[in-house]
C-alpha positions in Angstrom: 122.4 -81.5 122.0 121.9 -83.6 125.2 118.8 -83.3 127.3 119.4 -81.5 130.6 119.9 -83.7 133.6 120.5 -83.5 137.4 121.4 -85.8 140.2 119.4 -85.6 143.4 120.8 -86.7 146.8 118.0 -87.9 149.1 117.8 -89.0 152.7 114.7 -91.3 152.8 112.6 -92.4 155.8 110.4 -95.4 154.9 107.3 -96.6 156.7 106.3 -93.0 157.5 102.7 -91.9 158.3 102.5 -90.2 154.8 104.7 -89.7 151.8 106.1 -86.2 151.5 109.1 -84.0 150.6 110.3 -82.7 154.0 113.0 -80.2 153.0 116.8 -80.0 152.9 119.1 -82.0 155.1 122.6 -80.8 154.4 123.3 -81.4 150.7 120.4 -83.9 150.4 116.6 -83.7 150.4 114.7 -85.3 153.3 111.8 -87.4 152.0 109.3 -89.6 153.9 107.5 -92.5 152.2 104.6 -94.5 153.6 105.7 -97.8 152.0 107.8 -100.2 154.0 111.3 -101.0 152.7 110.2 -104.4 151.5 110.9 -105.8 148.0 111.6 -102.3 146.6 108.2 -100.9 147.5 109.7 -97.8 149.3 112.0 -97.1 146.3 109.0 -97.4 143.9 106.9 -95.0 146.1 109.9 -92.6 146.3 110.2 -92.4 142.5 106.4 -91.9 142.2 106.5 -89.1 144.7 109.5 -87.4 143.0 107.8 -87.7 139.6 104.7 -86.0 140.9 106.7 -83.3 142.8 108.9 -82.6 139.8 106.0 -82.9 137.3 108.0 -85.3 135.1 107.1 -88.8 133.8 108.5 -91.5 136.1 110.8 -93.0 133.3 112.8 -89.8 133.6 113.9 -90.8 137.1 116.5 -93.5 137.8 117.7 -94.7 141.2 121.4 -95.0 140.6 122.7 -95.6 144.1 121.3 -96.6 147.5 118.7 -99.2 146.6 119.0 -100.7 150.1 120.1 -97.5 152.0 118.3 -94.5 153.4 120.8 -92.3 151.4 120.0 -92.4 147.7 121.1 -90.9 144.5 118.5 -90.4 141.8 119.3 -89.2 138.2 116.7 -87.0 136.5 116.6 -86.3 132.8 114.7 -83.5 131.2 115.3 -80.9 133.9 118.5 -79.1 135.0 119.5 -79.0 138.6 118.3 -75.5 139.3 114.8 -76.2 138.0 114.6 -79.5 139.9 115.7 -77.8 143.1 113.0 -75.1 142.6 110.3 -77.7 142.0 111.3 -79.7 145.1 111.4 -76.6 147.2 107.9 -75.7 146.1 106.6 -79.3 146.7 108.1 -79.3 150.2 106.3 -76.2 151.3 103.6 -76.6 153.9 100.1 -76.3 152.5 
Protein backbone atom coordinates (compact mmCIF):
# COMPACT_ATOMS: atom_id res chain seq x y z
CA UNK A 1 0.00 0.00 0.00
CA UNK A 2 1.33 3.46 -0.92
CA UNK A 3 1.93 6.11 1.72
CA UNK A 4 -0.63 8.92 1.76
CA UNK A 5 0.36 12.06 -0.09
CA UNK A 6 -0.89 15.54 -0.89
CA UNK A 7 0.01 18.46 -3.13
CA UNK A 8 -0.03 21.93 -1.61
CA UNK A 9 -0.48 25.06 -3.68
CA UNK A 10 1.32 28.01 -2.12
CA UNK A 11 1.57 31.75 -2.78
CA UNK A 12 4.88 32.82 -1.21
CA UNK A 13 6.08 36.32 -0.28
CA UNK A 14 9.87 36.32 0.25
CA UNK A 15 11.88 38.88 2.23
CA UNK A 16 9.09 39.29 4.78
CA UNK A 17 9.54 40.57 8.31
CA UNK A 18 8.99 37.05 9.64
CA UNK A 19 8.22 33.59 8.35
CA UNK A 20 4.61 32.49 8.84
CA UNK A 21 1.61 30.74 7.36
CA UNK A 22 -0.84 33.57 6.67
CA UNK A 23 -3.95 31.65 5.57
CA UNK A 24 -5.87 30.80 2.43
CA UNK A 25 -5.63 32.76 -0.83
CA UNK A 26 -8.13 31.21 -3.24
CA UNK A 27 -7.05 27.61 -3.74
CA UNK A 28 -3.56 28.27 -2.35
CA UNK A 29 -2.01 28.92 1.05
CA UNK A 30 -0.40 32.34 1.58
CA UNK A 31 2.99 32.04 3.21
CA UNK A 32 5.61 34.64 4.12
CA UNK A 33 9.29 33.80 4.49
CA UNK A 34 11.97 36.08 5.89
CA UNK A 35 14.68 34.85 3.52
CA UNK A 36 15.35 36.72 0.30
CA UNK A 37 14.80 34.88 -2.99
CA UNK A 38 18.53 34.44 -3.52
CA UNK A 39 20.16 31.11 -4.43
CA UNK A 40 17.16 29.12 -3.23
CA UNK A 41 17.27 30.45 0.33
CA UNK A 42 13.57 31.42 0.33
CA UNK A 43 12.62 27.96 -0.99
CA UNK A 44 14.73 26.28 1.70
CA UNK A 45 13.12 28.40 4.40
CA UNK A 46 9.67 27.66 2.97
CA UNK A 47 10.26 23.91 3.20
CA UNK A 48 11.61 24.27 6.76
CA UNK A 49 8.54 26.29 7.77
CA UNK A 50 6.15 23.77 6.20
CA UNK A 51 7.93 20.84 7.84
CA UNK A 52 7.54 22.50 11.25
CA UNK A 53 3.90 23.50 10.64
CA UNK A 54 2.95 20.05 9.37
CA UNK A 55 5.07 18.25 11.98
CA UNK A 56 6.80 16.09 9.37
CA UNK A 57 10.47 15.53 8.53
CA UNK A 58 11.66 17.88 5.80
CA UNK A 59 12.55 15.02 3.38
CA UNK A 60 8.80 14.33 3.12
CA UNK A 61 8.40 17.68 1.30
CA UNK A 62 9.44 18.25 -2.31
CA UNK A 63 9.13 21.47 -4.29
CA UNK A 64 7.78 20.19 -7.61
CA UNK A 65 6.93 23.48 -9.35
CA UNK A 66 7.64 27.17 -8.96
CA UNK A 67 11.29 27.22 -7.92
CA UNK A 68 11.63 30.79 -9.21
CA UNK A 69 8.01 31.91 -8.84
CA UNK A 70 5.82 33.12 -5.99
CA UNK A 71 3.31 30.41 -6.91
CA UNK A 72 4.65 27.03 -5.83
CA UNK A 73 3.53 23.44 -5.70
CA UNK A 74 4.88 21.22 -2.91
CA UNK A 75 4.37 17.49 -2.71
CA UNK A 76 4.01 16.01 0.76
CA UNK A 77 4.28 12.31 1.56
CA UNK A 78 3.10 10.75 4.78
CA UNK A 79 -0.09 12.82 5.22
CA UNK A 80 -3.28 12.95 3.21
CA UNK A 81 -4.64 16.25 1.94
CA UNK A 82 -7.29 16.60 4.63
CA UNK A 83 -4.81 16.18 7.49
CA UNK A 84 -2.30 18.54 5.84
CA UNK A 85 -5.01 21.21 5.46
CA UNK A 86 -6.00 20.79 9.11
CA UNK A 87 -2.41 21.21 10.30
CA UNK A 88 -1.80 24.26 8.10
CA UNK A 89 -5.03 25.80 9.33
CA UNK A 90 -3.90 25.31 12.93
CA UNK A 91 -0.41 26.69 12.19
CA UNK A 92 -1.89 29.80 10.57
CA UNK A 93 -4.05 30.78 13.53
CA UNK A 94 -3.04 33.89 15.47
CA UNK A 95 -1.37 33.13 18.76
